[in-house]
N, C-alpha and C positions, 0 to 999 in steps of 0.2 A: 428344578429347571425353571428359568425365567424366559419371558418373551417380550420383545418390543416390536413396534410397528412403525414403518416410515411410509407416509403417503407420497406418491409420485404425482407431480403436477400434470405431466403429459405421458401418455403410454409409450411414446417413442423414446423417452428417457431411459427406459429399462435396458434396452440394448446397449446404449452407451455406458450406462452405469455398471452393468455386469461385464462388459468388455467382450472381445472376440472369444468365442468358446468359453465364456464365463471366467476368463483369466483374472479380471479385476476382483470379482467377488470371491474367487478361490484364494486370492492373496489375503483378503480380509478374514476369511474362515481360518486359514492357516495361522495368521498372526495372533488371533485371539481365541482360537479353539471353539468357535461358535458354528451354528448352522444358519445359513441365509437362504431363504426361499422367496419366490414371488407368486402371490395369489391375489386375484381380483384387483389388480392395479396397485397393490401395496407390497412392500418388502417386509418380510418378517425375519427377525433375528432371535434365535433361541440358544440358551446355554447358561453357564453360571452368571450370577447377577453382575459382578464386576466386569466380566468379559463382555456381556451384552451391552453394558453401558458404554464401554470404550469402542466396541465395534459399531454401535449405533451412531456414536459421535463421528467416527471415521466415515461411515456411509453418508451421514448428513453433509459433511464437508465435501465429499466426492459428488454428491448430488448438486451442491451449489456450483461446483466447477462445471458440471455437465450443463446446468441451466445457463451458465455464462458462455460456454464455448462449444457446447454440443458434443465434443469428443474428449476423451481422457487419454493422456499419454501414460504409459506404464510407469515412467519416473515420477509423475505427479502422484500416482497411487502410492508408490514407495515412500515419497516425502510425507504424505499425510499419515501413513501407518507408522513411520518413524517417530513423528511427533507424538502420536497417541500412545505408542508403546513406551514413550519416555526415553527413546534412544538419544534424542536431541536434548541437550541441556536447556533448561528453561521451558521444556515442553509442557510443564504443568500450569502454564499461564491460562487462566480461565478464558473462554472464547469471548470475543467482542460482540455485544448485543446491539444490533442495529434495528432500524425502525421497520423497513419494508419487509413484509411477509415473515416476520419473526426470524430473519436470517441471522446466522452466527458466522463470524469470521475469526480465524485463528492463525497463529504463526505456522509457517511451513518450513522454517529453518531455525537452527539455534540462534543465529544473529537476529532474526525477526522476533523471536521470543524475548531476547534481551531488550530489544527496541520497545516492544509493548510494555515490558516491565518498567523500563525507564520512564516512559510517558506517564504511566500510572502512579509512579512514586515521586516524580520531580515536577516542579513548576515550569521549568524551562529546559528543553531538550534540543540539542543539535544532532542531526542525523546526517552523516556523510557517507556516500557510497555510490557505486555505478548505477546506471539505468537498469530498471527491472527488479530492484531489490525490495520494492514495496514501501519505500520511504513515505511517499505521499498517500498512497492508498490506505495504509494502516493508520496513519495520523488522522485522515478524514474519518475512518471507521471509529476511532476512539473519540473523536469530536462528536460524531452522531450518537455514540453510546452515552457520552456525558450529557448531551441535550436530552436524550430519552430519559435518563435518570435524574434530570433536573439539577445536576451539580453545577451546570453553567446555564446562562440564559441566552447565549448568542454564539454563533459560529462565524468566524471571519476567515476567509480563504484568500490569500494574497499572493500575487506574482509580480515580479518586475517585468515591464514591457520592454525587453531588450531584444533586438533583432539578431537572429542567427545568420548573419550574412545578408540579410535583406534590409529594406528601408520602409518604415511605416508610411512615410509620406507618399510613396508610389502606390500604396494599396487603395482600392476603391472604397467609397463610403465615408461616413462621418467618423468622429473619434471613437464612438462606441463600437462601430463596425470594425475599426482597425484593431482595437484591443481585444475583441472577443476571441480571436484565435489563441491568444496567449492564456486566456482563462479556461479554454476548453478542457484541458486535462483535469482540472479541478472539478468542473461540472460533470465530466464523465464519471469520476469516482463517486460523486454524490448520487448520480442516477442509478448506480448499482446498489445503493443502500436505502434510498427513499424514493417512493414513486413520484412521477412527474408532477401530478397535481399538488401533492403535498410540498414538493420543493417550491413550486410557484407560489403557493400560499405562504410558506415560511419566508420567502424572499419579499413578498409584498408586505408582510408584517415586520420586516427588518430583523428577523430572527437569524437568517442566513444571509451573509454578504459574500460575494465573490468579486474582488476588486483588484485593480492594479495598485502597485506599491505606492505610487504618488498620491493616491487618495487617502492614505493613512496619516498624512501630515496634519499636525495640530489636534489630533484626537487622543482621548484617553478612554480605554475600553475596560470596563469593569465586568466581572463575572462572564468572561468570554473565553472561548477556546480559539486561539489565533494561530494559523498555520502559514508560514512563509515558504513557498515552494520555489525551486530554482534559485536558491539564495546565493549561489556562486556568482550570479549576475547582478548583485547589488554592489554599490560602491561603499566605502567605509562610512561616509556620511549618511547614506541611506540605511545601512544596517543600524547605526546608532539611533536614527530617527525611528525605525521600526521597533527596536527592542524597548525603547522608552515610551511606547504607547501602552505598555502593560499596566493595567489598573488592578484594583482590589479584587481578589477572587478569580483572577484570570490565569490562564496557562498558555504557554507559547511553545510551538514546535517549529524549528527551522531546519529545512532539508536542502541538500544540494550535492553536486557532483563536481569535484575540483577539475575533472578532465574535460568539462564542457563549458568553459568560461567564454562568454561572447562579448565581454567588455573590451574597450580599446586597449591596446597593448601597454599603454602607459598608466592604466588605472589598476589600482590594487583591489582585489576582490574583498568585499566586506565580510564574506564568510571566512576566508582565510585569516583576515585581521581579527575577527571576533574570537575564533578558536584560540588564537595566540594571546589575545588581550584578556580574555575572561577566564583563563585557566585558574582553577582553585577556588572559585566563588561558590560558596555553599548554595545548593538549590539548583545549580546548573549541571546538567549531565550531557556528556558527549558520547554518542554511539557511532561506531565505525562499522559499516556493512561492507562486505567484500563480494567478489564474484561468486563465492559459494552460496550467497544469499539470493542470487538472481532466480526469480520464479516465473519468468516469461518463457517463451519458446526456448528449447535447449540451445538453439543456434545463437541466441543473444549472449549467453555465457561465453561461448567460444569467440564471438565477435569482440566482446569486451576484452577478453584475454589477448586476442590478436593485436588490438590497439595498444594495450598496456605493454606488450612485449616490444613494441616499436617495429620499424621496418627491418626485415631480415635481409642480410646481404646474400646475394646469389653467388654461389660458388662456381668457379670455372668460367666466369665471363658469360657473355651472351652467345647462345648457340645460334648457328646459322640455319638456313633452310626455311621452308614454307611453314 
């Protein structure tokens, strides 16, 4: 009989982690054949060695979710258990080690597992899929892991400053104030993996850059992990400029969603062009995520599906009455 212990940061995390009437922890016990108890602010897992290892990994992941969002949905518990049991193909991908608090991040769907594997094995990866599939979040996590392991010297997070129906010129503030909203999602991902003071220090040391795409022109980046987010909003010329910034020892991840292009109607998306133009080049991998890989609120998956299905014709005309 083996036992492992998980320390909880806050006492009120226990209720959320265990779930209403302990339903979450019972799922963990049933999945791995272990016993889970809570004593003195710590969770104890006992059972066979291999089962304890997997159950502990599951509880650690669930604990991270609780720390992030305070509550767990039953389907989130099911997804984590599915990956740890090996039900999802590629679920054996080792967790991503990030800096802040020794946190570990892992895939929650088979598609995410393939995405992580692709980034670890290829120098350039294109990830295409709908919102909520973890395209940016997982890429940033792998960049932080690479920085922690010193396999790269610099992280560069890039976004095109293209308006979704708005106009930059009418926003208040100077240029930096205008472009900050476009970079916010990248900063949000970073803050989940590195504490605020460390991010500030790394930015001051130029180890981490979060910049608009236009700032990449004329540069060559060596030993860098470079991520281009919202790549569907690049033009063909911008995509070529970005991809050719890659220097010795660098890696590039390009992510985007074909359904959310904010370019003028007569402009071809640089992402679509690159996927067609670069087919078959050794060292480049394309990963396509789907609605099944959406890990945000369950409604996001249904919303994406509703838009993919297109407008549905109403039968029988418009009914009268109030």
